[in-house]
VOPAGU-2260 file (C-alpha; in pm, 1 decimal, decimal comma):
REM VOPAGU-2260
SITE   aa  ch    i         X         Y         Z
SITE  MET   A    0      13,8      -8,6       5,0
SITE  ASN   A    1     125,7     352,3     -64,3
SITE  VAL   A    2       0,4     552,2     222,2
SITE  LEU   A    3     119,3     882,1      94,2
SITE  ASP   A    4     -70,5     804,9    -233,0
SITE  ARG   A    5    -374,7     787,0      -0,1
SITE  TYR   A    6    -316,0    1115,2     174,6
SITE  GLN   A    7    -239,1    1291,8    -147,2
SITE  GLU   A    8    -566,4    1164,3    -321,1
SITE  THR   A    9    -796,5    1283,5     -72,7
SITE  GLY   A   10    -606,4    1623,9     -12,1
SITE  ALA   A   11    -462,8    1529,7     322,2
SITE  TYR   A   12    -106,6    1623,2     203,7
SITE  LEU   A   13     -53,5    2005,1     287,4
SITE  GLU   A   14     215,7    2254,6     188,5
SITE  GLY   A   15     286,0    2554,9     403,5
SITE  HIS   A   16     405,7    2662,6     754,7
SITE  PHE   A   17     230,8    2449,2    1028,7
SITE  LEU   A   18     295,9    2394,7    1389,7
SITE  LEU   A   19     290,0    2035,5    1473,4
SITE  ALA   A   20     169,9    1909,6    1809,4
SITE  SER   A   21     530,0    1876,9    1936,5
SITE  GLY   A   22     576,5    2245,1    1888,1
SITE  ARG   A   23     802,2    2205,0    1623,1
SITE  HIS   A   24     722,4    2384,7    1271,6
SITE  SER   A   25     732,7    2238,6     917,6
SITE  PRO   A   26     650,4    2312,3     574,3
SITE  LYS   A   27     448,6    1982,2     508,0
SITE  PHE   A   28     175,9    1823,8     710,1
SITE  LEU   A   29     -21,0    1512,0     679,2
SITE  GLN   A   30    -386,8    1570,8     786,2
SITE  SER   A   31    -486,5    1213,9     855,0
SITE  THR   A   32    -848,2    1311,1     945,9
SITE  THR   A   33    -884,1    1380,6     601,8
SITE  VAL   A   34    -814,2    1022,3     480,6
SITE  MET   A   35    -963,2     824,5     769,1
SITE  GLN   A   36   -1302,0    1004,7     719,5
SITE  HIS   A   37   -1320,3     778,3     420,1
SITE  PRO   A   38   -1402,9     451,5     562,6
SITE  GLU   A   39   -1242,5     239,6     242,0
SITE  HIS   A   40    -929,2     409,9     327,1
SITE  ALA   A   41    -925,7     406,2     704,8
SITE  LEU   A   42   -1015,6     -22,6     670,8
SITE  ALA   A   43    -720,2     -62,1     467,3
SITE  ILE   A   44    -497,7     147,3     667,3
SITE  GLY   A   45    -608,9     -68,7     987,7
SITE  GLU   A   46    -576,1    -411,6     798,5
SITE  ALA   A   47    -249,7    -305,1     661,2
SITE  ILE   A   48    -127,1    -219,4    1015,3
SITE  ALA   A   49    -279,7    -503,5    1167,6
SITE  LYS   A   50     -56,4    -715,2     925,4
SITE  THR   A   51     254,0    -567,1    1064,4
SITE  LEU   A   52     148,0    -678,0    1388,1
SITE  GLU   A   53      48,7   -1054,2    1303,0
SITE  ASP   A   54     297,3   -1196,0    1568,8
SITE  VAL   A   55     138,2   -1004,2    1849,6
SITE  LYS   A   56    -189,3   -1106,4    2027,5
SITE  PRO   A   57    -319,0    -827,9    2194,6
SITE  ASP   A   58    -614,8    -784,7    2425,9
SITE  PHE   A   59    -700,8    -422,2    2296,3
SITE  VAL   A   60    -552,5    -139,6    2077,8
SITE  ILE   A   61    -531,0     173,9    2234,0
SITE  GLY   A   62    -475,2     554,2    2054,0
SITE  PRO   A   63    -444,0     912,2    2163,1
SITE  ALA   A   64    -743,1    1114,7    2104,2
SITE  MET   A   65    -796,1    1277,6    1868,3
SITE  GLY   A   66    -559,3    1112,5    1596,6
SITE  GLY   A   67    -561,5     770,7    1728,8
SITE  VAL   A   68    -946,5     720,9    1808,9
SITE  VAL   A   69   -1071,1     614,3    1429,6
SITE  LEU   A   70    -687,0     447,1    1372,7
SITE  ALA   A   71    -737,2     229,8    1706,7
SITE  PHE   A   72   -1107,1     111,8    1608,6
SITE  VAL   A   73    -979,2      16,8    1241,8
SITE  VAL   A   74    -668,1    -173,1    1388,5
SITE  ALA   A   75    -875,1    -361,4    1672,3
SITE  LYS   A   76   -1119,6    -458,3    1413,0
SITE  ALA   A   77    -887,6    -613,7    1167,9
SITE  LEU   A   78    -720,2    -798,4    1505,2
SITE  GLY   A   79   -1043,9    -898,6    1639,3
SITE  VAL   A   80    -994,7    -744,1    1963,6
SITE  ARG   A   81   -1146,3    -403,1    2199,7
SITE  ALA   A   82   -1054,7     -23,0    2093,6
SITE  LEU   A   83    -991,6     213,3    2356,1
SITE  PHE   A   84    -859,2     586,0    2345,0
SITE  ALA   A   85    -655,5     806,9    2578,4
SITE  GLU   A   86    -751,0    1171,0    2599,5
SITE  LYS   A   87    -561,1    1462,8    2767,0
SITE  ASP   A   88    -597,5    1497,2    3142,5
SITE  GLY   A   89    -559,8    1848,8    3171,2
SITE  LYS   A   90    -242,0    1811,1    3342,0
SITE  GLY   A   91       9,7    1723,7    3051,3
SITE  GLY   A   92     -52,1    1339,3    3059,0
SITE  MET   A   93    -355,3    1129,0    2917,0
SITE  LEU   A   94    -616,8     919,7    3095,0
SITE  ILE   A   95    -857,3     634,0    2992,1
SITE  ARG   A   96   -1238,7     697,7    3117,0
SITE  GLU   A   97   -1413,6     476,7    3327,0
SITE  ALA   A   98   -1617,8     363,6    3084,7
SITE  PHE   A   99   -1313,6     176,6    2932,1
SITE  LYS   A  100   -1234,7    -152,5    3129,4
SITE  VAL   A  101    -874,2    -218,7    3142,7
SITE  ASN   A  102    -779,6    -533,6    3336,9
SITE  PRO   A  103    -466,7    -564,3    3520,4
SITE  GLY   A  104    -233,9    -807,8    3303,3
SITE  GLU   A  105    -427,6    -757,2    2964,4
SITE  THR   A  106    -171,1    -670,4    2706,2
SITE  PHE   A  107    -226,2    -388,5    2454,8
SITE  VAL   A  108     -82,6    -223,2    2129,0
SITE  ALA   A  109     -94,6     158,9    2074,6
SITE  VAL   A  110    -164,9     325,6    1774,0
SITE  GLU   A  111    -133,8     685,5    1624,1
SITE  ASP   A  112    -175,0     824,9    1282,0
SITE  VAL   A  113     178,0    1020,5    1222,9
SITE  VAL   A  114     436,8     997,6    1492,9
SITE  THR   A  115     672,9    1303,9    1514,4
SITE  THR   A  116     834,2    1258,7    1879,0
SITE  GLY   A  117     638,9    1000,4    2009,0
SITE  GLY   A  118     485,5    1194,7    2269,0
SITE  SER   A  119     113,1    1130,5    2233,9
SITE  LEU   A  120     194,2     755,7    2178,2
SITE  LYS   A  121     408,1     736,7    2487,0
SITE  LYS   A  122     108,3     940,8    2703,6
SITE  ALA   A  123    -140,9     688,7    2582,5
SITE  ILE   A  124     100,1     391,5    2653,3
SITE  VAL   A  125     144,6     535,0    3019,0
SITE  ALA   A  126    -223,3     583,0    3077,7
SITE  ALA   A  127    -309,5     197,4    2986,9
SITE  GLU   A  128      -9,2      82,7    3201,7
SITE  LYS   A  129    -112,4     289,9    3511,4
SITE  ALA   A  130    -434,1      72,8    3486,0
SITE  GLY   A  131    -264,4    -257,1    3485,1
SITE  ALA   A  132    -182,6    -339,2    3102,3
SITE  LYS   A  133     125,1    -382,5    2938,9
SITE  CYS   A  134     219,0    -267,6    2602,3
SITE  ILE   A  135     343,7    -546,1    2327,8
SITE  GLY   A  136     349,8    -304,0    2041,9
SITE  MET   A  137     334,3      38,0    1893,6
SITE  ALA   A  138     269,9     118,8    1532,7
SITE  CYS   A  139     149,5     388,2    1327,2
SITE  ILE   A  140      70,0     527,3     972,0
SITE  ILE   A  141     355,7     752,1     923,1
SITE  ASP   A  142     679,6     763,5    1082,7
SITE  ARG   A  143     841,8    1111,4    1027,9
SITE  GLY   A  144    1170,1     960,8    1166,2
SITE  LEU   A  145    1208,0    1185,7    1510,0
SITE  ALA   A  146    1065,1     960,4    1794,4
SITE  ASP   A  147    1307,5     793,0    1996,2
SITE  LEU   A  148    1127,9     439,0    2066,2
SITE  PRO   A  149    1214,1      76,8    2057,6
SITE  ALA   A  150    1252,4     -50,6    1738,3
SITE  LEU   A  151    1135,7    -403,0    1836,5
SITE  LEU   A  152     792,0    -300,0    1931,1
SITE  PHE   A  153     731,4      -5,9    1687,5
SITE  THR   A  154     636,1     -46,5    1314,5
SITE  SER   A  155     493,5     214,3    1039,3
SITE  LEU   A  156     323,2     175,6     724,5
SITE  ASP   A  157     572,0     435,8     599,8
SITE  LYS   A  158     869,4     651,8     691,0
SITE  ILE   A  159     853,3     997,5     562,9
SITE  VAL   A  160    1095,6    1233,3     682,5
SITE  PHE   A  161     979,0    1666,7     643,8
SITE  PRO   A  162    1191,1    1914,1     783,6
SITE  THR   A  163    1118,9    2044,7    1129,5
SITE  TYR   A  164    1210,2    2363,2    1305,8
SITE  GLU   A  165    1207,1    2473,5    1657,6
SITE  ALA   A  166    1028,4    2792,1    1663,3
SITE  SER   A  167    1296,8    2980,6    1740,2
SITE  ASN   A  168    1511,2    2867,5    1473,0
SITE  CYS   A  169    1240,7    2829,7    1213,7
SITE  PRO   A  170    1351,7    2952,0     833,0
SITE  LEU   A  171     929,2    2972,5     780,2
SITE  CYS   A  172     893,4    3218,5    1049,9
SITE  GLN   A  173    1203,5    3439,5     931,7
SITE  ALA   A  174    1043,9    3462,5     579,0
SITE  ASN   A  175     717,2    3548,9     762,0
SITE  ILE   A  176     538,7    3258,7     591,0
SITE  PRO   A  177     191,9    3255,0     807,4
SITE  LEU   A  178     183,0    2994,5    1082,1
SITE  GLU   A  179    -120,7    2725,9    1075,9
SITE  GLU   A  180    -195,7    2518,8    1369,6
SITE  VAL   A  181    -317,8    2209,7    1290,7
């Protein structure tokens, strides 16, 4: 599967000046919600990620809200397990709502749409581990190549490295290109 083709086909591949969730700036952005709103693309992506995890047998799949919610669902569907999501707790971390049942000793896979630094993915993992579960795998649609994640547990459908800049040293800011928050 050529994932970038799906992003381009749906208008989800953007160029300009973007503020990433990591706080870094980039001239390119992949808007996964634009791709994932199409069930045929979402299901195909979920099945493709599940194939990268075929040796892993989790009890559930978790994704960080918002980018990982639909993805967690389609990957869980392909794996035949439950889908959960973690959301911001207002204190810099994430939590799992009481409506989601996590049993101590359960295993899980954490998924995210696009991973830049891996911060949101790590926070979702911590939330599930606080509930007593154990992470046995991580996956994403696009790996932007900046995350420090263990290679044994981490898989992606594609690795696309776009330039990113610290806000204080951003040539796009210096060129007065308007910054878009995405």
